C-alpha positions as CSV (number, residue, x, y, z in Angstrom):
1,M,14.5,-17.4,36.2
2,R,11.9,-18.4,33.5
3,P,13.6,-18.4,30.1
4,H,12.7,-15.9,27.4
5,H,9.8,-18.0,26.0
6,P,6.1,-17.1,26.0
7,W,4.0,-19.1,28.4
8,Y,0.3,-19.5,28.9
9,R,-1.7,-18.8,32.1
10,A,-5.1,-20.4,32.1
11,A,-6.5,-18.3,34.9
12,T,-6.4,-15.2,32.7
13,N,-6.4,-16.9,29.3
14,S,-3.4,-14.9,28.4
15,W,0.2,-15.3,27.4
16,Y,3.2,-13.8,29.2
17,V,7.0,-13.7,29.0
18,E,9.5,-13.0,31.8
19,I,12.3,-10.6,31.1
20,N,14.8,-9.5,33.7
21,G,12.6,-10.8,36.5
22,Q,9.5,-8.9,35.3
23,Q,6.4,-10.6,33.8
24,Q,5.3,-9.0,30.6
25,R,1.8,-9.7,29.3
26,L,1.7,-10.4,25.6
27,G,-2.0,-10.6,25.1
28,K,-5.1,-12.7,25.4
29,H,-5.2,-16.1,23.8
30,P,-7.0,-15.8,20.4
31,S,-10.7,-16.6,20.7
32,H,-10.8,-18.6,17.5
33,L,-8.2,-21.1,18.8
34,P,-8.6,-23.7,21.6
35,P,-6.6,-23.0,24.7
36,P,-3.4,-25.0,25.2
37,R,-3.7,-28.3,27.1
38,K,-2.3,-28.4,30.6
39,R,1.3,-29.6,30.5
40,K,2.6,-32.7,32.3
41,R,6.0,-32.7,33.9
42,G,8.7,-33.0,31.2
43,D,6.5,-31.8,28.4
44,P,7.8,-29.0,26.2
45,P,6.0,-25.7,26.5
46,P,3.1,-25.1,24.1
47,M,3.8,-23.2,20.9
48,P,2.3,-19.7,21.1
49,P,-0.2,-18.6,18.4
50,T,1.1,-16.4,15.6
51,E,-0.4,-13.2,17.1
52,I,1.3,-13.9,20.4
53,E,4.7,-14.7,18.8
54,Q,4.5,-11.5,16.8
55,A,3.8,-9.5,20.1
56,Y,6.8,-11.3,21.7
57,H,9.2,-10.4,18.9
58,R,8.0,-6.7,19.0
59,L,8.6,-6.6,22.8
60,M,12.1,-8.2,22.4
61,A,12.9,-5.7,19.7
62,I,12.6,-2.8,22.2
63,D,15.8,-3.9,24.0
64,P,18.7,-4.6,21.6
65,A,20.3,-6.8,24.2
66,N,17.4,-9.2,23.8
67,L,17.8,-9.6,20.1
68,P,18.4,-13.2,19.0
69,K,21.7,-14.2,17.4
70,A,21.8,-14.3,13.6
71,S,22.2,-18.1,13.8
72,N,18.9,-18.4,15.7
73,L,17.0,-15.6,13.9
74,K,13.8,-16.8,12.3
75,V,12.1,-15.4,9.2
76,C,9.1,-14.3,11.3
77,Q,11.4,-12.4,13.6
78,V,13.1,-10.5,10.8
79,C,9.7,-9.6,9.4
80,D,8.3,-8.5,12.8
81,L,11.3,-6.4,13.6
82,F,11.2,-4.7,10.2
83,L,7.4,-4.0,10.5
84,D,8.1,-2.4,13.9
85,F,10.6,-0.1,12.1
86,S,8.2,0.5,9.2
87,E,5.3,1.4,11.5
88,K,7.4,4.2,13.0
89,H,9.1,5.5,9.8
90,H,6.7,4.9,6.9
91,I,3.3,6.3,6.0
92,P,0.4,4.1,7.1
93,D,-0.4,2.9,3.6
94,T,3.2,1.8,3.0
95,Y,3.3,0.0,6.4
96,R,0.0,-1.8,5.7
97,G,1.3,-2.9,2.2
98,Y,4.4,-4.4,3.8
99,K,2.4,-6.0,6.6
100,D,0.0,-7.8,4.3
101,F,2.7,-9.4,2.2
102,L,5.0,-10.2,5.0
103,Q,2.3,-11.9,7.1
104,D,1.4,-14.0,4.2
105,F,5.1,-14.9,3.6
106,C,5.5,-15.8,7.3
107,E,2.5,-18.2,7.2
108,L,4.5,-20.3,4.8
109,Y,8.1,-19.8,6.0
110,G,7.9,-17.9,9.3
111,T,9.4,-20.7,11.4
112,L,12.4,-21.2,9.1
113,L,15.7,-20.0,10.2
114,A,16.4,-16.7,8.3
115,K,20.0,-17.8,7.4
116,D,18.5,-20.9,5.7
117,L,16.1,-18.9,3.5
118,K,16.7,-19.3,-0.2
119,P,15.5,-17.4,-3.3
120,L,13.6,-20.6,-4.2
121,H,11.4,-20.1,-1.1
122,V,10.4,-16.7,-2.5
123,T,9.7,-18.2,-5.9
124,R,7.5,-20.9,-4.4
125,W,5.6,-18.4,-2.3
126,L,4.9,-16.3,-5.4
127,D,3.8,-19.5,-7.3
128,A,1.4,-20.3,-4.5
129,H,-0.5,-17.1,-5.5
130,P,-1.1,-17.4,-9.2
131,G,-3.7,-14.6,-9.0
132,W,-1.1,-12.0,-8.0
133,N,-0.5,-10.9,-11.5
134,G,-0.2,-7.2,-10.8
135,S,1.1,-7.7,-7.2
136,R,4.1,-10.0,-7.7
137,R,6.5,-7.1,-7.9
138,N,5.1,-5.5,-4.7
139,A,5.3,-8.8,-2.9
140,V,9.0,-9.2,-3.8
141,V,9.7,-5.6,-2.9
142,A,8.2,-6.2,0.6
143,V,10.2,-9.3,1.4
144,K,13.5,-7.9,0.0
145,R,13.0,-4.6,1.8
146,A,12.7,-6.5,5.1
147,F,15.8,-8.6,4.6
148,N,17.8,-5.6,3.2
149,W,16.9,-3.7,6.3
150,A,18.0,-6.6,8.5
151,D,21.3,-6.7,6.6
152,A,21.8,-2.9,7.0
153,E,21.0,-3.0,10.7
154,G,23.5,-5.8,11.3
155,L,21.0,-8.4,12.3
156,L,21.5,-10.8,9.4
157,Q,24.5,-10.6,7.2
158,P,24.6,-11.3,4.3
159,N,21.0,-11.0,3.1
160,P,20.2,-14.6,2.0
161,I,17.7,-13.4,-0.7
162,K,19.7,-10.5,-2.1
163,S,19.9,-12.1,-5.5
164,V,16.1,-12.3,-5.9
165,K,15.1,-10.3,-9.0
166,K,12.0,-8.0,-8.9
167,P,9.5,-8.6,-11.7
168,P,9.5,-5.8,-14.2
169,Q,7.3,-2.8,-13.6
170,R,4.0,-3.3,-15.5
171,H,3.0,-0.4,-17.7
172,R,-0.5,0.9,-17.3
173,D,-1.5,0.8,-21.0
174,R,-5.2,1.2,-20.5
175,I,-6.3,4.8,-21.3
176,L,-9.9,5.9,-21.1
177,T,-11.5,8.0,-23.7
178,P,-13.8,10.9,-22.6
179,E,-16.8,8.7,-23.7
180,E,-15.6,5.8,-21.6
181,R,-15.2,8.1,-18.6
182,Q,-18.7,9.3,-19.0
183,E,-19.9,5.7,-19.4
184,I,-18.3,4.7,-16.1
185,L,-19.9,7.6,-14.3
186,A,-23.3,6.7,-15.7
187,A,-22.9,3.1,-14.6
188,I,-22.4,4.1,-11.0
189,K,-25.8,4.2,-9.3
190,D,-24.9,5.8,-5.9
191,Q,-23.9,9.4,-5.7
192,H,-21.2,8.9,-3.1
193,F,-19.0,6.6,-5.2
194,R,-19.8,8.6,-8.4
195,D,-18.4,11.7,-6.7
196,F,-15.3,9.7,-5.7
197,V,-14.6,8.5,-9.3
198,F,-15.4,12.0,-10.7
199,A,-12.8,13.5,-8.3
200,M,-10.1,11.1,-9.6
201,Q,-11.0,11.9,-13.2
202,E,-11.0,15.7,-12.7
203,T,-7.8,15.9,-10.6
204,G,-5.5,13.0,-11.5
205,A,-5.0,12.5,-7.8
206,R,-4.0,9.2,-6.4
207,P,-6.9,7.1,-5.1
208,G,-5.5,7.2,-1.6
209,E,-5.4,11.0,-1.7
210,V,-9.0,11.2,-2.7
211,R,-9.9,8.8,0.1
212,K,-8.0,10.8,2.7
213,V,-8.9,14.4,1.9
214,T,-10.8,16.3,4.6
215,A,-12.0,19.8,5.0
216,A,-8.7,20.6,6.8
217,H,-6.8,19.9,3.5
218,V,-9.0,22.3,1.5
219,N,-8.3,26.0,0.5
220,L,-11.3,27.0,-1.6
221,D,-10.0,30.5,-2.1
222,L,-7.0,29.1,-4.0
223,G,-9.0,26.1,-5.3
224,V,-6.6,23.5,-4.0
225,W,-6.2,20.5,-1.7
226,I,-3.0,20.7,0.3
227,F,-1.4,17.7,1.9
228,K,1.6,18.3,4.2
229,E,2.0,14.6,4.8
230,H,2.1,12.6,1.6
231,K,3.9,9.9,-0.4
232,T,6.8,11.9,-1.6
233,A,7.1,14.4,1.3
234,K,10.5,13.2,2.4
235,R,12.0,13.4,-1.1
236,T,10.4,16.7,-2.2
237,G,10.3,18.6,1.1
238,R,7.2,20.3,-0.2
239,P,3.4,19.8,0.4
240,R,1.4,17.9,-2.2
241,I,-0.9,20.4,-3.9
242,I,-3.9,19.1,-5.9
243,Y,-5.4,21.7,-8.2
244,L,-9.2,21.8,-8.6
245,T,-11.3,22.5,-11.6
246,P,-14.4,24.7,-11.1
247,A,-16.6,21.6,-11.0
248,M,-14.3,20.1,-8.3
249,V,-14.4,23.4,-6.3
250,E,-18.2,23.1,-6.2
251,L,-18.1,19.4,-5.3
252,T,-15.6,20.0,-2.6
253,R,-17.7,22.9,-1.2
254,R,-20.8,20.7,-1.1
255,L,-19.0,17.9,0.7
256,M,-17.4,20.2,3.2
257,E,-20.8,21.5,4.2
258,K,-22.0,17.9,4.6
259,Y,-18.9,16.5,6.3
260,P,-17.0,19.3,8.2
261,E,-15.1,16.6,10.0
262,G,-13.5,13.4,8.7
263,P,-13.1,12.3,5.1
264,L,-15.1,14.1,2.4
265,F,-15.5,11.1,0.2
266,R,-17.3,8.3,2.0
267,G,-20.0,5.7,1.5
268,P,-23.6,6.2,2.4
269,R,-23.2,4.3,5.7
270,S,-19.6,4.9,6.5
271,K,-18.0,7.6,8.7
272,R,-14.4,6.5,7.9
273,G,-14.5,7.1,4.2
274,F,-13.8,4.6,1.4
275,T,-11.2,2.0,2.1
276,R,-8.6,0.7,-0.4
277,N,-10.3,-2.7,-0.5
278,G,-13.7,-1.1,-0.8
279,V,-12.6,0.9,-3.9
280,R,-11.0,-2.3,-5.4
281,C,-14.2,-4.2,-5.0
282,R,-16.3,-1.4,-6.5
283,F,-14.1,-1.3,-9.6
284,R,-14.4,-5.1,-9.9
285,T,-18.2,-4.7,-9.9
286,L,-17.8,-2.0,-12.6
287,R,-15.7,-4.4,-14.8
288,Q,-18.4,-7.0,-14.5
289,K,-21.1,-4.5,-15.5
290,L,-18.9,-3.1,-18.3
291,P,-16.9,-6.1,-19.6
292,H,-15.5,-4.2,-22.6
293,L,-13.6,-2.1,-20.0
294,A,-11.5,-5.0,-18.8
295,G,-8.4,-4.0,-17.0
296,V,-9.8,-0.7,-15.7
297,I,-8.8,0.0,-12.1
298,S,-8.9,3.1,-9.9
299,Y,-5.4,4.1,-11.0
300,T,-6.6,4.0,-14.6
301,M,-8.3,7.4,-13.9
302,R,-4.9,8.9,-12.9
303,H,-3.1,7.4,-15.8
304,S,-5.8,8.6,-18.3
305,F,-5.6,12.1,-16.8
306,A,-1.8,12.3,-17.3
307,T,-1.9,10.9,-20.8
308,Q,-4.8,13.1,-21.9
309,A,-2.9,16.2,-20.5
310,L,0.1,15.3,-22.6
311,V,-2.1,14.8,-25.7
312,N,-3.6,18.2,-25.1
313,G,-0.2,19.8,-25.2
314,V,0.5,20.3,-21.5
315,G,4.2,20.4,-20.9
316,I,5.8,17.3,-19.3
317,A,7.1,19.4,-16.3
318,H,3.6,20.8,-15.6
319,V,2.1,17.3,-15.8
320,A,4.7,16.0,-13.3
321,E,3.7,18.9,-11.0
322,L,0.0,18.1,-11.4
323,M,0.6,14.4,-10.6
324,G,2.8,15.2,-7.6
325,H,5.9,13.5,-8.9
326,V,9.4,14.5,-7.8
327,D,10.6,15.0,-11.4
328,T,9.6,14.3,-14.9
329,S,11.1,10.7,-15.1
330,M,7.9,9.0,-13.8
331,V,5.7,10.9,-16.4
332,S,8.1,9.9,-19.2
333,Q,8.3,6.3,-18.1
334,H,4.7,5.5,-17.2
335,Y,2.4,8.0,-18.9
336,A,4.0,9.3,-22.1
337,H,2.4,6.8,-24.5
338,L,2.1,9.4,-27.2
339,A,3.9,7.2,-29.7
340,G,0.8,5.0,-29.7
341,N,-1.5,7.8,-30.5
342,V,-1.0,7.8,-34.3
343,Q,-3.3,10.7,-35.1
344,H,-1.8,13.0,-32.5
345,M,1.8,12.2,-33.7
346,R,0.8,12.7,-37.3
347,E,-0.4,16.2,-36.4
348,V,2.9,16.8,-34.5
349,A,4.9,15.7,-37.5
350,L,2.9,18.0,-39.8
351,R,3.7,21.0,-37.5
352,A,7.3,20.0,-37.3
353,A,7.5,19.9,-41.1
354,G,5.9,23.4,-41.3
355,N,2.7,22.1,-42.8
356,G,0.5,22.4,-39.7
C-alpha cells in the first residue's frame, strides 16, 4: 500500500494521496510552479507545494485516526488543523484574519516540528515584519490561538509557545472634530466611497458592518439595520441593531432602490461591495491627500462617534448599546478619553460644584 504521502501524477498534472486503499485527489499542481521532475529508482518522492500540503493536512484531519503523533506534528499541520476548525466555528472575517497571519508564519517555520517551536521563533517572525506596528498583537493572538487550540484538543501538549506575551492593546487616541469629518468627506471625490464614510460617521458602526449591510438587513419603518449574525452574537445572544439618523434613513432608502440585492455600499464597478483591503487603501490615499490627519483609519470614525457621544452627555450604557458591545467595559477602556478634554471636564467640575 502506498504510504500516506502526497504523490504527483504527470498525466493529470495533479497530486494524490492513498488512504485505506483509496486514491484521494488533492488538487492540480500550481500553475506558477514547474512540475516535479520524473523520479529515478531510489530517489525520494518530490516535496508537494504548500497548497497541496495544506490540502493534504485538511484531508487527514477528517479522520482522527490519521492524525500524526505529537512527536511528528509540524507547525504547518497545527495551523492547518486549527484553520479547518476556525472555518467551521468562527465568522468569515475572524477566519480570514487567522489565515493571513498563520500562512505567513508557516512560510517561515511551517516545516519545523511543532514540539521544537520556541517563543524566539515568534519574536523573529514579528521582527521580520517591522511594518506591523498596529498588527503585532493580532499576529501573536493568531499564532497563540492555534497552539492553544492544539493543546486543548490533545494534539500537542504542552503548548510550546504558551509563555509568549501579547503586545499591549493600542489605544485609539485619534479623535476627529466635526470640521475634520467634513474635511474628509469633501476630499472624497466619488459618491460611492463618500456614502460609505458618511455611514460610518453617522452610525458608529464597524467598517465590516457597513461593508456587509444589504436590503435584507434593513427595517426602514423602525429606522435600523439588524444583523442576526455578527461579531458578538455568541456572547450576547441578541441581534446587532444599528440605529439610523434621518440622513442615514434617506441614504439607506436610496441605496436599497439602487441595489435591492447584495451589499448596499459598493464601488462604482463592483458588485461585491467594498473589501477590507480596498477600504484600507482608500484611507491610505486620504492620509496622503490630508497629511495633517496622520493616523486616521476607518475605525477612527467609530472611535470618534463614541467619544463625541460621551462628550455630548450620552450615558455610557447607551453608548455601549449603540456600539454593539456586550457591556460597558469596552467603552470605558477604549473610548472614554474625557479626561483629555479639558474644557469639557472643567464644565463638569463647575456643575459638580454647583456653579454650572
